[in-house]
FIKOLZA-1660 file (N, C-alpha, C; in steps of 0.1 Angstrom, whole numbers, plus 5000, padded with zeros to 4 digits):
% residues 193
   i   px   py   pz ch aa at
   1 4158 3840 4205  A  M  N
   1 4164 3850 4196  A  M CA
   1 4155 3858 4189  A  M  C
   2 4161 3871 4188  A  E  N
   2 4152 3882 4181  A  E CA
   2 4153 3880 4165  A  E  C
   3 4143 3886 4161  A  K  N
   3 4141 3884 4147  A  K CA
   3 4149 3895 4139  A  K  C
   4 4156 3892 4128  A  T  N
   4 4163 3902 4121  A  T CA
   4 4160 3903 4108  A  T  C
   5 4167 3911 4100  A  D  N
   5 4162 3914 4087  A  D CA
   5 4166 3901 4079  A  D  C
   6 4176 3897 4084  A  T  N
   6 4181 3887 4077  A  T CA
   6 4181 3871 4087  A  T  C
   7 4175 3861 4082  A  A  N
   7 4171 3849 4089  A  A CA
   7 4186 3843 4092  A  A  C
   8 4187 3841 4105  A  L  N
   8 4200 3832 4109  A  L CA
   8 4195 3818 4109  A  L  C
   9 4205 3807 4103  A  T  N
   9 4202 3795 4107  A  T CA
   9 4209 3790 4119  A  T  C
  10 4206 3779 4125  A  K  N
  10 4210 3774 4134  A  K CA
  10 4227 3770 4132  A  K  C
  11 4228 3767 4122  A  K  N
  11 4241 3762 4117  A  K CA
  11 4248 3778 4115  A  K  C
  12 4248 3788 4110  A  D  N
  12 4253 3798 4111  A  D CA
  12 4254 3804 4124  A  D  C
  13 4247 3803 4134  A  T  N
  13 4250 3806 4147  A  T CA
  13 4258 3799 4154  A  T  C
  14 4257 3787 4153  A  I  N
  14 4268 3780 4159  A  I CA
  14 4283 3781 4154  A  I  C
  15 4282 3783 4142  A  M  N
  15 4295 3785 4136  A  M CA
  15 4300 3799 4138  A  M  C
  16 4291 3809 4142  A  Y  N
  16 4294 3821 4146  A  Y CA
  16 4304 3820 4160  A  Y  C
  17 4293 3814 4170  A  S  N
  17 4296 3812 4180  A  S CA
  17 4310 3803 4184  A  S  C
  18 4314 3796 4176  A  Y  N
  18 4324 3784 4176  A  Y CA
  18 4335 3793 4171  A  Y  C
  19 4335 3802 4161  A  K  N
  19 4348 3814 4156  A  K CA
  19 4348 3820 4170  A  K  C
  20 4341 3829 4175  A  V  N
  20 4343 3834 4186  A  V CA
  20 4351 3828 4198  A  V  C
  21 4348 3816 4200  A  V  N
  21 4352 3808 4211  A  V CA
  21 4366 3806 4209  A  V  C
  22 4369 3798 4198  A  Q  N
  22 4383 3797 4195  A  Q CA
  22 4391 3808 4192  A  Q  C
  23 4390 3818 4186  A  L  N
  23 4397 3830 4188  A  L CA
  23 4399 3835 4198  A  L  C
  24 4388 3837 4211  A  S  N
  24 4389 3841 4222  A  S CA
  24 4399 3834 4231  A  S  C
  25 4399 3823 4231  A  K  N
  25 4405 3813 4236  A  K CA
  25 4423 3812 4231  A  K  C
  26 4422 3812 4219  A  A  N
  26 4436 3813 4216  A  A CA
  26 4441 3825 4218  A  A  C
  27 4437 3836 4217  A  L  N
  27 4442 3849 4222  A  L CA
  27 4445 3849 4235  A  L  C
  28 4434 3845 4242  A  W  N
  28 4435 3844 4259  A  W CA
  28 4447 3837 4263  A  W  C
  29 4450 3826 4257  A  K  N
  29 4461 3814 4261  A  K CA
  29 4473 3824 4256  A  K  C
  30 4476 3832 4247  A  M  N
  30 4489 3837 4248  A  M CA
  30 4490 3851 4257  A  M  C
  31 4480 3859 4259  A  V  N
  31 4477 3869 4267  A  V CA
  31 4480 3867 4282  A  V  C
  32 4476 3854 4286  A  E  N
  32 4476 3849 4298  A  E CA
  32 4491 3842 4300  A  E  C
  33 4499 3837 4291  A  K  N
  33 4512 3833 4291  A  K CA
  33 4521 3844 4294  A  K  C
  34 4518 3854 4284  A  D  N
  34 4529 3867 4283  A  D CA
  34 4526 3874 4298  A  D  C
  35 4513 3877 4301  A  W  N
  35 4512 3886 4313  A  W CA
  35 4515 3878 4325  A  W  C
  36 4515 3865 4326  A  Q  N
  36 4520 3860 4338  A  Q CA
  36 4534 3857 4339  A  Q  C
  37 4538 3857 4326  A  Q  N
  37 4558 3859 4328  A  Q CA
  37 4562 3875 4329  A  Q  C
  38 4552 3883 4326  A  W  N
  38 4555 3895 4329  A  W CA
  38 4557 3901 4343  A  W  C
  39 4546 3896 4352  A  I  N
  39 4543 3900 4365  A  I CA
  39 4549 3889 4375  A  I  C
  40 4555 3877 4370  A  K  N
  40 4558 3868 4379  A  K CA
  40 4571 3873 4390  A  K  C
  41 4579 3881 4386  A  P  N
  41 4591 3886 4393  A  P CA
  41 4586 3895 4404  A  P  C
  42 4571 3898 4406  A  F  N
  42 4564 3912 4415  A  F CA
  42 4559 3902 4423  A  F  C
  43 4556 3888 4422  A  R  N
  43 4550 3877 4431  A  R CA
  43 4535 3879 4428  A  R  C
  44 4529 3886 4418  A  L  N
  44 4517 3888 4417  A  L CA
  44 4513 3877 4406  A  L  C
  45 4497 3873 4408  A  N  N
  45 4493 3867 4396  A  N CA
  45 4485 3876 4387  A  N  C
  46 4478 3874 4377  A  I  N
  46 4470 3882 4369  A  I CA
  46 4457 3888 4376  A  I  C
  47 4449 3881 4384  A  N  N
  47 4437 3887 4389  A  N CA
  47 4444 3899 4400  A  N  C
  48 4453 3898 4406  A  E  N
  48 4460 3907 4415  A  E CA
  48 4465 3917 4408  A  E  C
  49 4474 3915 4396  A  H  N
  49 4476 3929 4391  A  H CA
  49 4466 3936 4386  A  H  C
  50 4457 3929 4379  A  H  N
  50 4444 3934 4373  A  H CA
  50 4437 3944 4384  A  H  C
  51 4436 3940 4397  A  I  N
  51 4429 3947 4407  A  I CA
  51 4437 3959 4410  A  I  C
  52 4452 3957 4411  A  L  N
  52 4461 3970 4413  A  L CA
  52 4456 3982 4401  A  L  C
  53 4456 3975 4388  A  W  N
  53 4454 3982 4378  A  W CA
  53 4440 3992 4379  A  W  C
  54 4431 3983 4382  A  I  N
  54 4415 3988 4383  A  I CA
  54 4416 3998 4397  A  I  C
  55 4423 3995 4407  A  A  N
  55 4423 4004 4417  A  A CA
  55 4430 4020 4416  A  A  C
  56 4440 4018 4409  A  H  N
  56 4447 4029 4401  A  H CA
  56 4440 4038 4394  A  H  C
  57 4434 4031 4385  A  Y  N
  57 4425 4038 4374  A  Y CA
  57 4413 4045 4380  A  Y  C
  58 4405 4037 4387  A  L  N
  58 4392 4043 4394  A  L CA
  58 4396 4052 4405  A  L  C
  59 4409 4054 4407  A  E  N
  59 4413 4063 4418  A  E CA
  59 4403 4058 4434  A  E  C
  60 4403 4042 4436  A  G  N
  60 4395 4039 4446  A  G CA
  60 4385 4032 4438  A  G  C
  61 4382 4017 4439  A  A  N
  61 4370 4012 4436  A  A CA
  61 4363 4000 4446  A  A  C
  62 4350 4000 4442  A  T  N
  62 4343 3991 4454  A  T CA
  62 4349 3977 4450  A  T  C
  63 4345 3964 4455  A  I  N
  63 4346 3952 4451  A  I CA
  63 4340 3946 4439  A  I  C
  64 4327 3954 4440  A  S  N
  64 4318 3952 4427  A  S CA
  64 4322 3959 4417  A  S  C
  65 4328 3971 4416  A  D  N
  65 4336 3977 4405  A  D CA
  65 4346 3968 4400  A  D  C
  66 4355 3961 4410  A  I  N
  66 4369 3954 4404  A  I CA
  66 4361 3941 4398  A  I  C
  67 4350 3938 4404  A  S  N
  67 4343 3924 4398  A  S CA
  67 4341 3925 4384  A  S  C
  68 4331 3939 4382  A  R  N
  68 4325 3944 4368  A  R CA
  68 4338 3945 4361  A  R  C
  69 4345 3952 4363  A  F  N
  69 4356 3961 4351  A  F CA
  69 4365 3949 4352  A  F  C
  70 4367 3940 4360  A  G  N
  70 4380 3930 4360  A  G CA
  70 4375 3917 4354  A  G  C
  71 4360 3918 4350  A  V  N
  71 4354 3903 4346  A  V CA
  71 4359 3892 4354  A  V  C
  72 4358 3894 4366  A  M  N
  72 4358 3884 4376  A  M CA
  72 4347 3882 4384  A  M  C
  73 4345 3868 4393  A  H  N
  73 4335 3868 4401  A  H CA
  73 4338 3876 4415  A  H  C
  74 4327 3881 4423  A  V  N
  74 4328 3890 4432  A  V CA
  74 4336 3885 4444  A  V  C
  75 4335 3870 4446  A  S  N
  75 4345 3865 4457  A  S CA
  75 4358 3862 4452  A  S  C
  76 4363 3865 4438  A  T  N
  76 4377 3865 4431  A  T CA
  76 4381 3878 4435  A  T  C
  77 4372 3887 4433  A  A  N
  77 4378 3901 4434  A  A CA
  77 4381 3902 4450  A  A  C
  78 4370 3900 4456  A  F  N
  78 4373 3901 4473  A  F CA
  78 4386 3897 4478  A  F  C
  79 4387 3881 4476  A  N  N
  79 4396 3872 4481  A  N CA
  79 4411 3878 4476  A  N  C
  80 4412 3880 4464  A  F  N
  80 4426 3888 4458  A  F CA
  80 4430 3902 4465  A  F  C
  81 4419 3910 4465  A  S  N
  81 4421 3923 4472  A  S CA
  81 4424 3922 4486  A  S  C
  82 4418 3912 4494  A  K  N
  82 4423 3910 4507  A  K CA
  82 4438 3905 4508  A  K  C
  83 4441 3896 4497  A  K  N
  83 4456 3891 4499  A  K CA
  83 4464 3903 4496  A  K  C
  84 4461 3910 4487  A  L  N
  84 4468 3926 4485  A  L CA
  84 4468 3933 4495  A  L  C
  85 4459 3933 4502  A  E  N
  85 4458 3940 4516  A  E CA
  85 4465 3937 4525  A  E  C
  86 4469 3924 4528  A  E  N
  86 4479 3917 4537  A  E CA
  86 4494 3921 4533  A  E  C
  87 4493 3921 4519  A  R  N
  87 4507 3928 4511  A  R CA
  87 4512 3941 4516  A  R  C
  88 4504 3948 4521  A  G  N
  88 4503 3962 4522  A  G CA
  88 4502 3969 4508  A  G  C
  89 4495 3965 4499  A  L  N
  89 4496 3969 4485  A  L CA
  89 4481 3977 4483  A  L  C
  90 4472 3972 4491  A  L  N
  90 4456 3978 4489  A  L CA
  90 4454 3983 4506  A  L  C
  91 4442 3992 4505  A  T  N
  91 4441 3994 4516  A  T CA
  91 4426 3994 4515  A  T  C
  92 4417 3991 4526  A  F  N
  92 4400 3994 4523  A  F CA
  92 4397 4004 4533  A  F  C
  93 4389 4012 4528  A  S  N
  93 4383 4025 4533  A  S CA
  93 4371 4031 4530  A  S  C
  94 4364 4038 4537  A  K  N
  94 4352 4047 4531  A  K CA
  94 4354 4059 4524  A  K  C
  95 4345 4063 4516  A  K  N
  95 4345 4078 4509  A  K CA
  95 4337 4088 4519  A  K  C
  96 4342 4097 4522  A  E  N
  96 4333 4108 4527  A  E CA
  96 4323 4109 4522  A  E  C
  97 4320 4110 4508  A  S  N
  97 4309 4111 4502  A  S CA
  97 4300 4100 4504  A  S  C
  98 4309 4088 4506  A  D  N
  98 4297 4075 4504  A  D CA
  98 4302 4066 4514  A  D  C
  99 4296 4066 4526  A  K  N
  99 4300 4057 4538  A  K CA
  99 4293 4046 4538  A  K  C
 100 4283 4041 4528  A  R  N
 100 4277 4028 4528  A  R CA
 100 4287 4019 4519  A  R  C
 101 4295 4023 4512  A  N  N
 101 4304 4014 4504  A  N CA
 101 4317 4016 4505  A  N  C
 102 4327 4002 4508  A  T  N
 102 4342 4003 4511  A  T CA
 102 4347 4003 4497  A  T  C
 103 4358 4012 4497  A  Y  N
 103 4366 4012 4485  A  Y CA
 103 4380 4007 4487  A  Y  C
 104 4384 4004 4477  A  V  N
 104 4399 3997 4476  A  V CA
 104 4406 4010 4468  A  V  C
 105 4420 4011 4478  A  Y  N
 105 4426 4021 4473  A  Y CA
 105 4442 4015 4469  A  Y  C
 106 4451 4020 4462  A  L  N
 106 4463 4016 4463  A  L CA
 106 4473 4023 4477  A  L  C
 107 4480 4016 4481  A  T  N
 107 4489 4023 4491  A  T CA
 107 4500 4026 4483  A  T  C
 108 4511 4035 4491  A  T  N
 108 4522 4040 4484  A  T CA
 108 4530 4028 4478  A  T  C
 109 4532 4020 4488  A  E  N
 109 4539 4006 4482  A  E CA
 109 4531 3999 4470  A  E  C
 110 4518 3999 4468  A  G  N
 110 4508 3994 4459  A  G CA
 110 4511 4002 4446  A  G  C
 111 4510 4015 4447  A  T  N
 111 4516 4024 4436  A  T CA
 111 4529 4020 4430  A  T  C
 112 4537 4021 4438  A  R  N
 112 4552 4018 4434  A  R CA
 112 4554 4005 4426  A  R  C
 113 4547 3994 4432  A  L  N
 113 4547 3980 4427  A  L CA
 113 4542 3980 4412  A  L  C
 114 4529 3986 4412  A  L  N
 114 4523 3988 4398  A  L CA
 114 4532 3994 4390  A  L  C
 115 4538 4006 4392  A  S  N
 115 4546 4016 4384  A  S CA
 115 4561 4008 4381  A  S  C
 116 4561 4000 4387  A  D  N
 116 4576 3990 4387  A  D CA
 116 4571 3978 4377  A  D  C
 117 4558 3973 4377  A  T  N
 117 4555 3962 4365  A  T CA
 117 4553 3970 4355  A  T  C
 118 4550 3984 4353  A  F  N
 118 4551 3989 4340  A  F CA
 118 4561 3991 4334  A  F  C
 119 4571 3995 4346  A  E  N
 119 4585 3995 4340  A  E CA
 119 4594 3984 4333  A  E  C
 120 4592 3976 4340  A  S  N
 120 4596 3963 4335  A  S CA
 120 4588 3955 4324  A  S  C
 121 4582 3960 4317  A  Y  N
 121 4575 3956 4304  A  Y CA
 121 4581 3956 4293  A  Y  C
 122 4583 3945 4288  A  L  N
 122 4595 3943 4276  A  L CA
 122 4588 3939 4264  A  L  C
 123 4584 3947 4255  A  P  N
 123 4576 3947 4241  A  P CA
 123 4580 3934 4236  A  P  C
 124 4591 3928 4233  A  Q  N
 124 4598 3918 4228  A  Q CA
 124 4591 3904 4234  A  Q  C
 125 4585 3905 4244  A  N  N
 125 4578 3892 4250  A  N CA
 125 4565 3893 4251  A  N  C
 126 4559 3904 4242  A  D  N
 126 4543 3902 4242  A  D CA
 126 4541 3896 4227  A  D  C
 127 4536 3884 4226  A  S  N
 127 4531 3877 4215  A  S CA
 127 4522 3883 4207  A  S  C
 128 4510 3888 4214  A  V  N
 128 4499 3898 4207  A  V CA
 128 4506 3908 4200  A  V  C
 129 4514 3915 4208  A  L  N
 129 4519 3927 4199  A  L CA
 129 4526 3924 4187  A  L  C
 130 4538 3913 4192  A  K  N
 130 4541 3909 4177  A  K CA
 130 4536 3903 4165  A  K  C
 131 4523 3898 4170  A  G  N
 131 4515 3893 4159  A  G CA
 131 4509 3906 4153  A  G  C
 132 4506 3916 4160  A  S  N
 132 4500 3927 4157  A  S CA
 132 4509 3938 4145  A  S  C
 133 4521 3935 4146  A  L  N
 133 4530 3947 4140  A  L CA
 133 4530 3943 4127  A  L  C
 134 4526 3932 4120  A  P  N
 134 4526 3933 4104  A  P CA
 134 4512 3942 4103  A  P  C
 135 4501 3942 4107  A  L  N
 135 4488 3950 4105  A  L CA
 135 4494 3966 4109  A  L  C
 136 4501 3966 4119  A  K  N
 136 4507 3982 4121  A  K CA
 136 4514 3985 4111  A  K  C
 137 4523 3977 4105  A  S  N
 137 4532 3982 4095  A  S CA
 137 4524 3983 4081  A  S  C
 138 4516 3977 4079  A  L  N
 138 4505 3979 4068  A  L CA
 138 4496 3988 4069  A  L  C
 139 4489 3990 4078  A  Y  N
 139 4480 4001 4081  A  Y CA
 139 4485 4016 4087  A  Y  C
 140 4499 4013 4094  A  G  N
 140 4502 4025 4099  A  G CA
 140 4497 4027 4114  A  G  C
 141 4488 4018 4121  A  K  N
 141 4484 4019 4133  A  K CA
 141 4480 4004 4137  A  K  C
 142 4481 4003 4151  A  F  N
 142 4475 3992 4156  A  F CA
 142 4459 3989 4152  A  F  C
 143 4454 3976 4153  A  P  N
 143 4440 3972 4152  A  P CA
 143 4433 3981 4164  A  P  C
 144 4420 3986 4160  A  E  N
 144 4414 3994 4174  A  E CA
 144 4402 3984 4177  A  E  C
 145 4395 3976 4169  A  F  N
 145 4387 3965 4174  A  F CA
 145 4372 3973 4174  A  F  C
 146 4368 3980 4165  A  P  N
 146 4354 3988 4168  A  P CA
 146 4343 3975 4170  A  P  C
 147 4344 3965 4161  A  E  N
 147 4333 3955 4161  A  E CA
 147 4332 3947 4175  A  E  C
 148 4346 3947 4182  A  L  N
 148 4347 3937 4195  A  L CA
 148 4342 3948 4207  A  L  C
 149 4343 3958 4204  A  F  N
 149 4340 3971 4214  A  F CA
 149 4324 3972 4213  A  F  C
 150 4319 3971 4203  A  S  N
 150 4304 3970 4201  A  S CA
 150 4297 3957 4207  A  S  C
 151 4305 3946 4203  A  I  N
 151 4300 3934 4210  A  I CA
 151 4300 3936 4227  A  I  C
 152 4310 3942 4232  A  L  N
 152 4315 3942 4245  A  L CA
 152 4303 3951 4251  A  L  C
 153 4300 3963 4244  A  R  N
 153 4290 3971 4249  A  R CA
 153 4276 3965 4248  A  R  C
 154 4273 3957 4240  A  E  N
 154 4260 3951 4240  A  E CA
 154 4258 3942 4251  A  E  C
 155 4269 3935 4256  A  I  N
 155 4270 3923 4265  A  I CA
 155 4270 3932 4281  A  I  C
 156 4279 3939 4281  A  Y  N
 156 4283 3944 4294  A  Y CA
 156 4279 3959 4297  A  Y  C
 157 4273 3967 4288  A  G  N
 157 4268 3978 4287  A  G CA
 157 4278 3988 4284  A  G  C
 158 4272 4002 4281  A  K  N
 158 4279 4011 4279  A  K CA
 158 4292 4017 4290  A  K  C
 159 4288 4018 4303  A  E  N
 159 4296 4022 4312  A  E CA
 159 4308 4016 4313  A  E  C
 160 4307 4000 4309  A  F  N
 160 4320 3990 4312  A  F CA
 160 4329 3997 4299  A  F  C
 161 4323 3998 4287  A  T  N
 161 4334 4004 4276  A  T CA
 161 4339 4017 4277  A  T  C
 162 4331 4025 4283  A  Q  N
 162 4335 4038 4286  A  Q CA
 162 4347 4035 4295  A  Q  C
 163 4347 4028 4307  A  L  N
 163 4357 4026 4314  A  L CA
 163 4369 4022 4308  A  L  C
 164 4367 4014 4296  A  F  N
 164 4382 4010 4291  A  F CA
 164 4385 4018 4283  A  F  C
 165 4376 4027 4277  A  E  N
 165 4384 4037 4268  A  E CA
 165 4391 4046 4278  A  E  C
 166 4383 4052 4288  A  A  N
 166 4388 4062 4299  A  A CA
 166 4402 4055 4305  A  A  C
 167 4404 4039 4307  A  S  N
 167 4414 4037 4314  A  S CA
 167 4428 4037 4302  A  S  C
 168 4424 4034 4292  A  F  N
 168 4432 4035 4280  A  F CA
 168 4438 4048 4276  A  F  C
 169 4429 4058 4280  A  E  N
 169 4436 4071 4278  A  E CA
 169 4445 4075 4289  A  E  C
 170 4437 4072 4302  A  Q  N
 170 4446 4074 4315  A  Q CA
 170 4459 4065 4314  A  Q  C
 171 4459 4054 4309  A  A  N
 171 4473 4047 4310  A  A CA
 171 4479 4057 4299  A  A  C
 172 4475 4058 4289  A  Y  N
 172 4486 4065 4278  A  Y CA
 172 4493 4077 4285  A  Y  C
 173 4483 4084 4291  A  N  N
 173 4488 4096 4299  A  N CA
 173 4497 4095 4309  A  N  C
 174 4495 4085 4315  A  A  N
 174 4504 4084 4328  A  A CA
 174 4516 4077 4321  A  A  C
 175 4516 4068 4314  A  L  N
 175 4530 4064 4304  A  L CA
 175 4537 4076 4298  A  L  C
 176 4529 4087 4293  A  T  N
 176 4537 4097 4286  A  T CA
 176 4546 4107 4298  A  T  C
 177 4536 4108 4311  A  E  N
 177 4542 4114 4319  A  E CA
 177 4557 4108 4328  A  E  C
 178 4556 4092 4329  A  A  N
 178 4567 4089 4330  A  A CA
 178 4577 4088 4320  A  A  C
 179 4573 4090 4311  A  E  N
 179 4586 4089 4302  A  E CA
 179 4591 4101 4302  A  E  C
 180 4584 4112 4304  A  Q  N
 180 4589 4129 4305  A  Q CA
 180 4598 4129 4318  A  Q  C
 181 4592 4119 4329  A  H  N
 181 4602 4122 4341  A  H CA
 181 4615 4115 4338  A  H  C
 182 4610 4103 4333  A  V  N
 182 4626 4097 4328  A  V CA
 182 4635 4105 4321  A  V  C
 183 4631 4113 4309  A  L  N
 183 4637 4121 4303  A  L CA
 183 4647 4132 4310  A  L  C
 184 4636 4137 4320  A  E  N
 184 4640 4147 4328  A  E CA
 184 4653 4146 4337  A  E  C
 185 4649 4131 4342  A  T  N
 185 4659 4128 4354  A  T CA
 185 4671 4127 4347  A  T  C
 186 4670 4119 4335  A  S  N
 186 4682 4115 4327  A  S CA
 186 4690 4128 4323  A  S  C
 187 4683 4140 4320  A  D  N
 187 4689 4155 4316  A  D CA
 187 4697 4160 4329  A  D  C
 188 4689 4161 4341  A  E  N
 188 4694 4164 4355  A  E CA
 188 4708 4155 4355  A  E  C
 189 4707 4141 4354  A  K  N
 189 4722 4135 4358  A  K CA
 189 4732 4137 4349  A  K  C
 190 4729 4139 4335  A  E  N
 190 4740 4145 4324  A  E CA
 190 4744 4157 4330  A  E  C
 191 4737 4166 4334  A  A  N
 191 4742 4182 4339  A  A CA
 191 4751 4182 4351  A  A  C
 192 4746 4171 4361  A  T  N
 192 4756 4171 4372  A  T CA
 192 4771 4167 4367  A  T  C
 193 4768 4159 4358  A  L  N
 193 4783 4151 4352  A  L CA
 193 4791 4162 4348  A  L  C
% end
């Protein structure tokens, strides 16, 4: 362990690690339960849904990308990607600019399914969201977790957290576009009536 300005005792480091473990485990249990319930009607598991999401936001991803950004073992990323390919949701191909690596892309059906999962999301079924609402009410915004991002940047690297931030922005923009499309479609339907 590196020396710091403040000496850390073994007890301090164990207690810090224990808190992180307990908080992470408790939070993940609720995220996992809610996520599984959300995507169950689409015959997807969490890894498969996550792979679809990553392939979409990276606009083509290698298995290594999926493994790294999906925080899963390479064999898990590969095996679930192959299952998605068998279902016609993903395709494997080379890029013109990079013939060495194989990239995973969403098919039209994969894009549609991912979009359908987003449309089916119900905020009232999201336990972490419900648990965060008192903070949003108090501070006027959801928690942004700067300390957690800093820890993850130290563990996984700057590229990892940059992808997170870029995917959040891209997801926000895609959802904004989808909302706009729904409004335009609704307006068109009303105009024809």
